[in-house]
C-alpha positions, 0 to 999 in steps of 0.5 A: 403143642410147644414146650419152653425151655423148662419142658413146660408146654406152651399154648399155641397161637390159636389157643391164646386167641380163644382164651382172649375171647372167653376172658372178654365175654366173662368180663362183659358178663361181670359187668352186666351182672353188676349193672343189674345189682345196682339197678335192682338195689335202687329199685328196692327189689334187692334187700341189703344188710340193715344199718346198725343203731346210731344215735344223735343228741339234739335240742338241749333245753334249761328251764329256767336259766336263773333261779334261787338256791334250792329251787328246781332247775328242768333239763331236757334233751332229744335222743334219736336213733338214726339207724335201723337196728335197735340199739342202747345209748349211755346218756351222761348229765354232767354239771360243772364237770361233775356227773350228776346222772346216768341213764341207759336208753333202749331205742328202736331204729328211727325212733326218738325219746325226750329225757328230762332231768330235775336238779337243784343246787344249794349254793350261789354261781354259774353252772354249766351243763353238758350232755353229749356234745351239747353244753348249756348254762344256768345261774343260781342266786340267793332269794330276796327276802319275801315280803311277809308279815311273819317274822322269824326269831329265837333260833336254837341249835341243839346240841351245840356239840354233837357226834358224827351222824348225831341228829341236830335240832334247829328251831325258830319261832315264826310269828305273824305280826300282820292283820291277814293271814300270810306265808313265809318260806323258811330255808335251811342252809348249813355251811352255805348249802341249801338243805331243805325248805318249809313254808309256814302259814299263820293267822294274825297273831298266830305262833309256830315253831319251825323245826329242821333235823340235820346230821353230818359226818364231817367233824368241825364247826358248821354254821347254820342259817335260817333265813337271816338267823345264824348260829352254829354247831360243832361235831366232834369224834364219837365218844369226846367232848369239848372242856374249856377251862379258863380263869378270872380275872386274869389269864395265863395261870398254870394248871393241871389237867389229868396230870399235863400241864397247861395254862388258861384259857385252854380248851381240848376235845377229851374222852367222855368220863371223869377228868381231874383239874388242879389249879395253884393256890396263887398265881405266879406273881403271888398277887392273886389268890385262888378263891373257888370254882364257878360251881362254888367248890373251893378245893384246888383239886376238882374232878369233873364228869364230862358228858357234854361240851363243858366250861369251868372257871377258876376264880382268883382275888386280887388285882394290880391295877387301879384302887381296889375295893375290898369289903368285910364279909364277916370272917375277912376282906374279900375282893370286890372290884377295881375302881377305874374310869377315864379320870385317871391321869394316865389314860390317854385323850389324844396325842398332840402334834408335838408328840405330847400326851393329853390326858382325858381327865375330868371327874367322872364317877364309877359305880360298882354294884355290890351283891347282897351276899357280899354285904355284912353289917359290922355290929349291926351298924356299918359296913367295912370297906377297904381301898387299896392302892396296889399299883404305882400309877397316879390316881386320885380319889376325891369322893366315896359313897354309897348309893342305895337304890329302892326298887321293886322286888321283881327287877334288878339294878345295874350301873353303866359301866366304865366308858373311857372315851366319853365320861357323859356315859358315866353314873347312869343307873338302870333297873331291869328284869331279874330274868333277862332274855338270852341272845339268840346267837352270839359270835366273836370277832374270830367267828367262834360260837360264844353264846354259852359264855354270855348267856349267864352272869356266872363268872364265865367270860368270852375271851377277848384279844390282848396284848398276849396275842400281840406283845409288840402292839402291832397287830391289835384289833377290836374285841367284837361281839356279834349278837342276835337279840331276836325279834324285838319289834314290840318292845317298848324299851330295850336294855342291854346287860354287859358285864366284862373285865379288862385285863391290862397286862404288864405296864411295860409294854404299854409305855413301850407302845406310848414311846413309839408315838413320841418318837414318831412325832 
């Protein structure tokens, strides 16, 4: 054997030849073994490691693809384990990118399952469904009114002001106006979201109450809709309620609430319990004098107990507008009302092309209803009344008379109100029930619930829009009240009683407004 320069032995030529032959033989043997393995594997004679679980999701089905609010939507999907081993799969259902439901599936290798979901949506719109990599969609719309002889009326929401989590009762009266049995589906929506539905079935002429109970922890105002009827309730913090303080016939009266100064009208959410309200004896101008509160008390300082939403009114006498009517009540002259109509010379009919005012004019009548408590016979022979002109405006009275209306004791009498734009409506006298129906709901132009303020003739008025909100007269809008009178389909005659006041505000703003018309012309 030879050695290299490092002294290590080196194989001889014959030895290298033998090693080469052995290597070739080994390679051939390995090649034969590999070929045999692949052959046995192909023939199924040699078992390999099982394939792990692998899942595919197919056949997303949505039925129906268009439905009404609150109706169920069925969503199904096929999940298959194409692997050989058992495994778990997390199935997520998302609608509009919001996870609605999650399921964990356990499937044996080579098996499938169909998973079904049922969902409802409370608002109109288009919705996108996603499960795995598959997507689909459906549409939700408001259901058209059902053809039914059953009418729904008299929606009541109690309490109108609740605490978070407190139950709110929502009721309406259903009546079958037809001649055959019928059904009606009644849906409750709150803030545009579907809450619940009930089906009422009634025989001809039958009446039933449909009632829902709802609660929410979200503070603030909430809109209620029962089919086509609407109302509202408010949620305030625990242990509090709303106190509203207003004054009549003018606003802006300074007062103190628990020692803090404010002006009317004013509202605040206060802790339940006792609170003190104090008004001045006269308005800041000195032309209005405090008479009393809506509950009949006459002290300037008043203590109230707040246990629910409450509204109080400070009544002031006086007036600085049209001729004022005063009547002797046995101890002194008491203020009744202002006489006003479209006949006074300062009321605009229209502006002509030259910028001059064409006044409405005419000789209309203004009727003022006198309460029996205001009438007091002097010496058992006559009534003592006074008309005072307390504002420098051109207004002439031609005739004054007392109209006595003989009527049944069960009805009351009301005249038409002052209707400036059409004198033809003046002077109408109507008899109405002494117990008129209360509107089902009432909202002003701001969307505020004013049912409490307009339900009774108690001197508590719903506040309107006036010049105080737009002193420059550049943002004046209509006062508007939207009322639901319920089902009046069987009424022989409908009479709406409206009692309101006009707060004209300072004359300077009015004349500045007129000057702009003249300047523009």
